C-alpha positions in Angstrom: 0.0 0.0 0.0 2.7 2.5 1.0 4.7 1.7 -2.2 1.7 2.4 -4.3 1.1 5.9 -2.7 2.5 8.9 -4.4 4.9 11.2 -2.6 2.2 13.8 -2.4 -0.2 11.4 -0.7 2.5 10.3 1.7 3.3 13.9 2.6 -0.3 14.3 3.8 0.2 11.6 6.4 2.0 12.1 9.8 5.3 10.3 10.4 3.7 8.1 12.9 0.9 7.1 10.5 3.5 6.2 7.9 5.4 4.2 10.5 2.2 2.4 11.5 1.5 1.5 7.9 5.1 0.4 7.4 5.1 -1.9 10.4 1.7 -3.3 9.5 2.7 -4.1 5.9 6.1 -5.5 6.7 5.1 -7.4 9.8 8.4 -6.5 11.5 9.7 -4.6 14.5 12.3 -1.8 14.2 14.3 0.5 16.4 13.4 4.2 16.4 16.3 5.1 14.2 15.6 2.3 11.6 11.9 3.0 11.6 12.4 6.7 10.9 15.0 5.8 8.2 12.2 3.9 6.4 9.8 6.8 6.8 12.5 9.2 5.4 13.1 6.9 2.5 9.4 6.9 1.6 9.3 10.7 1.8 12.6 11.2 0.1 13.9 13.1 3.1 17.7 13.7 3.4 20.1 13.2 6.3 19.6 16.7 7.7 15.8 16.2 8.0 16.4 12.8 9.5 18.7 14.1 12.2 16.5 17.1 12.9 13.2 15.3 13.1 14.4 12.0 14.8 13.8 13.3 18.4 10.3 14.5 17.5 9.5 11.2 15.8 10.6 9.3 18.9 8.4 11.5 21.1 5.5 10.9 18.7 6.0 7.2 19.0 6.1 7.3 22.8 2.9 9.3 23.1 1.0 7.4 20.4 -1.5 4.7 21.5 -0.7 2.7 18.4 2.8 1.7 19.3 4.6 -0.3 21.9 8.3 -0.3 22.8 9.5 -3.9 23.3 12.1 -5.1 25.7 14.7 -5.3 22.8 14.3 -1.6 22.1 12.3 -2.1 18.9 8.8 -0.7 18.1 5.8 -2.7 17.2 2.1 -2.1 16.9 0.1 -2.6 20.1 -2.5 -4.4 18.0 0.0 -7.2 17.5 0.2 -7.8 21.3 -2.3 -8.9 23.8 -2.2 -8.4 27.6 -3.0 -11.5 29.7 -4.2 -10.7 33.1 -4.5 -13.4 35.7 -7.3 -12.3 38.0 -6.6 -15.0 40.5 -3.1 -13.8 40.9 -4.3 -10.3 41.5 -6.7 -11.4 44.3 -4.0 -13.6 45.9 -1.6 -10.7 46.0 -4.4 -8.4 47.5 -5.2 -11.1 50.2 -1.5 -11.3 51.1 -1.4 -7.5 51.5 -4.5 -7.5 53.7 -3.4 -10.4 55.8 -5.1 -13.7 56.6 -8.0 -12.3 58.7 -9.6 -10.1 56.0 -10.9 -10.7 52.5 -10.4 -8.3 49.6 -13.2 -6.0 50.8 -11.6 -5.5 54.2 -14.3 -7.4 55.9 -13.1 -9.9 58.6 -13.6 -13.5 57.4 -15.3 -14.3 60.7 -18.4 -12.3 59.6 -21.0 -14.4 58.0 -22.6 -13.1 54.8 -25.9 -12.8 56.6 -24.4 -10.8 59.4 -22.7 -8.5 56.9 -26.0 -8.0 55.0 -27.8 -7.1 58.2 -25.1 -4.5 59.0 -25.4 -3.0 55.6 -29.2 -2.9 55.7 -29.1 -1.3 59.2 -26.8 1.5 57.9 -29.1 2.0 54.9 -32.2 2.3 57.1 -30.5 4.8 59.4 -29.5 6.9 56.5 -33.0 7.0 55.2 -34.5 7.9 58.6 -32.2 11.0 58.7 -33.8 12.2 55.4 -37.4 11.6 56.3 -38.0 15.0 58.0 -36.5 17.0 55.1 -38.7 19.3 53.0 -38.1 20.4 49.5 -38.5 24.1 49.0 -39.2 26.0 45.8 -37.6 29.3 44.9 -40.4 31.4 46.5 -40.1 29.6 49.8 -36.3 30.1 49.8 -36.7 33.8 49.2 -39.2 34.1 52.1 -36.8 32.5 54.5 
């Protein structure tokens, strides 16, 4: 696709968009310098532009949501990588942080579910009782007071 585009069409794209299309088409990973060299080749940019624009290109890659910097220092598209989250591991770590006597909600394990439900319901009822004697006033009543 990139090779079929004219120079004028390529110039309408950002460097990061060209880099994204390049990585997608070539199914490869490249360092910042090598990736920008490929972008410069496509745009017929010289060494001076390469040297001047390389820091800005790097910053664009780091702030873009499309790219990921791999452990080997090469860039790839985030869409080529998935994140695997082990929920059980997260809960185990949280339990260890809280200690053995508490679950992940901070409620002691000794409390039965029924007892906890009663506590929550009592708190809810108390909150509603506090609101029962409130009156809603309209603008005229507010001005009178």
